[in-house]
N, C-alpha and C positions, 0 to 999 in steps of 0.2 A: 587516465582518459578524460577528455573534456566532453566528448560526445560518443554515442554508441556507434561502433563501426557498422556501416550499412549492410555489410555482408550477413550480419546476424539475422536480419529480417527475412532472409531467404531460407532459413533453417526451419521449415514448417513443422518438422517433427520434434523440435526442441521441447523438452519437458521441464527443464530447470535452467534458470539464468541468474548468475550471481555477478552483479556489477557493483558490488559494495566497495567502499574505500577509494572512490574516484572523485573527479571534480565535475560530474555531470550535472548540468543545471536545467536541462530540458529533455523530455522523453518524446521522441517524434511519433507522429501518427502511425508510422509503419509498424510499430510494435503490435498493432492489431493483427498483423499477419501471423503472429505466433499463437494461434488458437489452442495449441496443445500444452501450453505452459501450465504447470501445476504449482511451481515454486518460482517466485520472483523476488530478488533481493536487490534493492536500491539503497541500502543503508549506507550512511556515511558519505553522502554526496552533497550537492549544492542545490537541491530542489527547493524552490521557494513556494511552490503550490503543488497540490495533489495533481498528478498527471492524469488528465481526463481520458487520454487514450488508453489507459490501463483498464478503464471501466468496460471495455469490450472483451476483455479476457475472462469470460464467464467460467472457464474451467479452473481458474486459480484456486488452489487449496491454501497456500501460504503466501502472504504479501508482507514484505519488510521494507518500510519506508522510514525507519528510525534514523536519528541523527542527521536531519536535514533542517530546513527552515519553513516547514509547512505550517500554516496558521489556521487552515480550515479543511474540513472533509466535505466533499460534494454530496448532495442529496442522492445522486445516482449510484452511490457505493453499494446500494442493495442489489444492483445488477450483478455483483460478484457473488452469485447465489451459492457457489460451492466453497467459498472461502471460510475456513475453519480457524485460521490463525492470522491475526492482523497486528503488526507491530508498528505503532506510530509514536513510539517513545522518543523523548529528547528532540521535540520539535517546538513550535511556538503556539500550540493550541491553548486557548484561554478558557474554552468551555467544553464540557463533555460532548463528544460528537454523537448526538442523539440519532443521527442517520444510521449508525451501526445497529440500532435496535431492529431494523428491518432486514438484517442479514441473518437469514433463517438457520444457516449451518455454522455460524460463528460460535466457537468454543472458547477461544482465548483472545483477549484484547490487552495489549500492553500500551499504557499511556504514561508510564513513569517519565519523570523529567520534563513534564509540560506544566505550565502555570495554571492548571485547572483547579478551581476551588471546590466546586460541587460535583460529586460523583453520585449518581442515584444508587440506591441499594436495591437488592432483590432482582438483580439482572440475571438473565438466563444463560450467562456465560461467565467465565473467570476473567476478572479485571486485575491487572497488575498496575498499581498506581503509586 
C-alpha cells in the first residue's frame, strides 16, 4: 500500500491498526476519526516526519513508528497521555527526544538504530538504545 484506504477511517470502533511493511509516506488527517485506537503500527514504511495527525489519538497505548525516516519528535507528543510503549527505532533521530519526558504513562521507549549520541540516565521508563 502506498496510502491508507479511506474506508478504514469510518471504522470508529477500531482498536488496533497494523499498517506495517508498506510504502506509506503520509498519514492523512482522517486518522483522527479512529479515537478508540489503542495500538497503531506504522513500522517499515516511508514516513519522513512524525505524523502530527496521530497526536489527536489520545487513547493510544502502543505506537510503533520504527524503520521509517523520521528525524524529529514533535513537542505535542505528550498529548499521547495513555501511551506506554513508543517504538521509534531505526529512524534518523540525532538527539534524544526530550519531548517524551512529558509522557506520563510511558514505560518503554525504543530508540535503537538511531544516530543518537547522548541518552540521559535516570529516566522514569525503560530505554532500548
